[in-house]
N, C-alpha and C positions, 0 to 999 in steps of 0.2 A: 759238523759238516766235515766230512772226509777230505784229506788233501786232493785226492782224485777228483772229487766233485768240485772243489774249488778250482782247479785246475781247468776242468771241462767247461765251467762258466767262463772264465776268462777267455778260453780259446774261442768259444762261441761268440762272445762280445766282441772279439777282435776281427771277425771275418767282415771284411769291407764290402761296401755296396757293390753289386754286380760280380761278386766272387761266390763260390760256394765251397763247403768242405763235405766230405762223407763221414758218416758215423764213425766208421773204422779209422779215418785219418784223424779224427778228433782224438779218438781213444789212444791212438798210438802217441800222438802229441803230448797227451796227458800222461803218458808213462804206463799204459796198460794195453798194448796191442790186440788183446782179446776181448777188450771192454766195450766193443760197440753196442751190445744191448744195454748196458749201464749208461751210456750216452743217450740212448732212446729213453730210458727211464728218467734221466735227468731233465731232459727236453721236456717230456710230458709233464713232469711235476714242478718245474721250476721256471718254465719259459715266462709266464706271467708275472711272477715276483721278480725276476731279475731282468725283465724286459729284454729277453734273449731274441736274436734275430732268427728265430727257428726256421723261418722260410729258406734260409741260406744253407740248410743241412739236408744232403740227399743221399741215396743209397750208393753203392759202389759201382754200379752201372750208370751213374749220373742221372737216375730217374727218381721222381718222387714217389715215396714209399706209402704215403697216405693214401687209402683206398676210398674214403668217404668222397664222394663226388664234390661236395661244397668245399671241404677242407684242401683237397687236390686243386681244385681250380683256384681258390685263394692263394695258396702258395705259387702255383704257376704264374698267376697274373703279377703277384709281388716280384717274382725273379724278371719277368719280362719288363716290368716296369723299371728295373734296374739295369736293363740291357743284356741280361742272360738269354742267350738264344737256345732253342730246343730244335732238334732234328726231327724228321718224319716218323722216328720212332718215339717220340716225346723223351729224349734222351739229351741231356747237355754234354758237350766236349769237355771233359774234365782237363784235357791238355790245355785248354784255352781258359777255362773259368774256375779251376780249383786253385784255392788259396792254400799257401803253405805258411804257417805261422813261424815268426822268429822264436826259436827254442832256447835262446841264450840267456834267459832271465832265471 
């Protein structure tokens, strides 16, 4: 496993209930500002193995990226259950709900 992948996994595991991060902010925090697509790949391939809170990761607009209705609905229901609020355009206010990990380690 690459150091970037390890960092991404740790960062996603650290997102607290009721908060979200974007693919890009995770990539940036892991040391690769242009690595958002890699974050998508890691989430897709490792969420189950590492019990990642995949539902707490959204796109840069604060929206759910999953297009399949069932997965989209499941992610939204999980976030709503944690107190995350969506606006009328189905977006999350990132100024209120975005998590910023401590990068001092």
